[in-house]
C-alpha positions as CSV (number, residue, x, y, z in Angstrom):
1,M,-0.2,8.0,20.1
2,I,-2.8,6.9,22.5
3,S,-5.6,6.0,20.1
4,T,-5.8,3.8,17.1
5,G,-8.0,6.3,15.3
6,P,-11.6,6.3,14.1
7,L,-10.9,4.2,11.0
8,V,-9.5,1.3,13.0
9,D,-12.4,1.7,15.5
10,K,-14.9,1.5,12.7
11,L,-13.3,-1.6,11.1
12,G,-13.2,-3.3,14.5
13,W,-16.9,-2.5,15.0
14,I,-17.7,-4.0,11.6
15,A,-15.7,-7.1,12.4
16,L,-17.5,-7.5,15.7
17,K,-20.9,-7.2,13.9
18,H,-19.8,-10.2,11.7
19,K,-17.9,-12.1,14.4
20,D,-19.9,-15.4,13.9
21,E,-19.1,-15.5,10.2
22,L,-15.5,-14.6,10.8
23,I,-15.1,-17.3,13.4
24,V,-16.6,-19.9,11.1
25,R,-14.4,-18.8,8.3
26,A,-11.3,-19.0,10.5
27,K,-12.2,-22.4,11.8
28,N,-12.7,-23.7,8.3
29,I,-9.3,-22.4,7.2
30,I,-7.5,-23.9,10.2
31,S,-9.3,-27.3,9.7
32,T,-8.4,-27.4,6.0
33,N,-4.8,-26.6,6.8
34,K,-4.6,-29.2,9.5
35,H,-5.8,-31.7,6.9
36,I,-3.3,-30.5,4.4
37,V,-0.4,-30.9,6.9
38,H,-1.7,-34.4,7.9
39,E,-1.7,-35.5,4.2
40,W,1.6,-33.8,3.5
41,L,3.3,-35.5,6.4
42,K,2.4,-38.9,4.9
43,D,4.6,-38.1,1.8
44,N,7.4,-36.4,3.8
45,P,8.7,-38.8,6.4
46,S,11.6,-36.5,7.4
47,F,9.1,-34.2,9.1
48,E,6.7,-34.6,12.0
49,C,4.4,-32.5,14.1
50,V,1.7,-32.7,16.6
51,L,-1.3,-30.6,15.3
52,P,-2.9,-28.6,18.0
53,S,-6.5,-29.4,18.9
54,G,-7.4,-25.8,19.9
55,G,-4.7,-23.5,18.4
56,T,-3.3,-22.2,15.2
57,V,0.4,-22.8,15.7
58,C,2.6,-25.9,15.9
59,F,6.2,-26.9,15.5
60,L,7.2,-28.8,12.5
61,K,10.2,-31.0,13.4
62,Y,12.6,-32.1,10.7
63,N,15.3,-34.8,10.6
64,F,18.2,-33.1,8.7
65,D,21.5,-31.9,10.0
66,L,20.9,-28.3,9.2
67,K,20.3,-25.7,11.8
68,S,16.9,-24.1,11.6
69,E,18.0,-20.5,11.0
70,T,20.3,-21.6,8.1
71,F,17.5,-23.9,6.7
72,A,14.9,-21.1,6.9
73,K,17.2,-18.5,5.2
74,L,18.1,-20.9,2.4
75,L,14.4,-21.9,1.9
76,L,13.4,-18.2,1.8
77,A,16.1,-17.2,-0.6
78,E,15.5,-20.1,-3.0
79,K,11.8,-20.8,-2.8
80,G,10.3,-17.7,-1.2
81,V,8.9,-19.7,1.6
82,F,9.2,-18.2,5.1
83,F,9.3,-20.1,8.4
84,V,10.3,-18.8,11.7
85,P,13.3,-21.0,12.8
86,G,12.8,-23.1,15.8
87,S,16.0,-21.7,17.3
88,C,14.0,-18.5,18.0
89,F,12.1,-20.6,20.5
90,D,15.0,-22.7,21.8
91,K,13.7,-25.6,19.6
92,E,16.5,-26.3,17.1
93,Y,15.6,-28.6,14.1
94,Y,12.0,-27.2,14.1
95,F,10.1,-24.6,12.3
96,R,7.1,-22.7,13.6
97,L,4.1,-23.5,11.5
98,G,1.1,-21.2,11.5
99,L,-2.1,-22.8,10.4
100,A,-4.2,-19.7,9.7
101,Q,-2.8,-18.9,6.2
102,D,-4.8,-19.0,3.0
103,S,-5.1,-22.7,2.3
104,K,-3.8,-22.5,-1.3
105,L,-0.7,-20.5,-0.2
106,F,-0.3,-22.9,2.7
107,K,-0.3,-26.0,0.5
108,A,2.0,-24.3,-2.1
109,G,4.5,-23.4,0.7
110,L,4.6,-27.0,1.9
111,N,5.1,-28.3,-1.6
112,E,8.0,-25.9,-2.1
113,L,9.5,-27.1,1.2
114,S,9.2,-30.6,-0.2
115,N,10.9,-29.5,-3.5
116,F,13.7,-27.9,-1.6
117,V,14.3,-31.0,0.5
118,D,14.2,-33.2,-2.6
119,E,16.7,-30.9,-4.4
120,H,19.2,-30.3,-1.6
121,L,18.8,-32.6,1.4
122,I,17.8,-36.1,0.2
123,S,20.4,-38.0,-1.8
């Protein structure tokens, strides 16, 4: 297939007509999520990250003796929260954290991560 088709072309054209609104919306979501992470980190000292000034992705470092792939699989199975393990990027003991998610879901996911840690990793 060499073309995305007329429907995708039309949707792209509509998005470009509203690009300024879409950019503002995206920046607001990212800004809100950065604030959520910043506040969440205050209550979760076993985690740290450097929030990007101009991007939508960062690495969330954790201080538990649990490999990132194992941690991610357990978290997904038990809490339904998905992180890409840092091991996929040669960054063990990290998760890839995307900041462009719906803010309510984003906050709920971080809260479930906290619950998982409280239930299984902090004694």
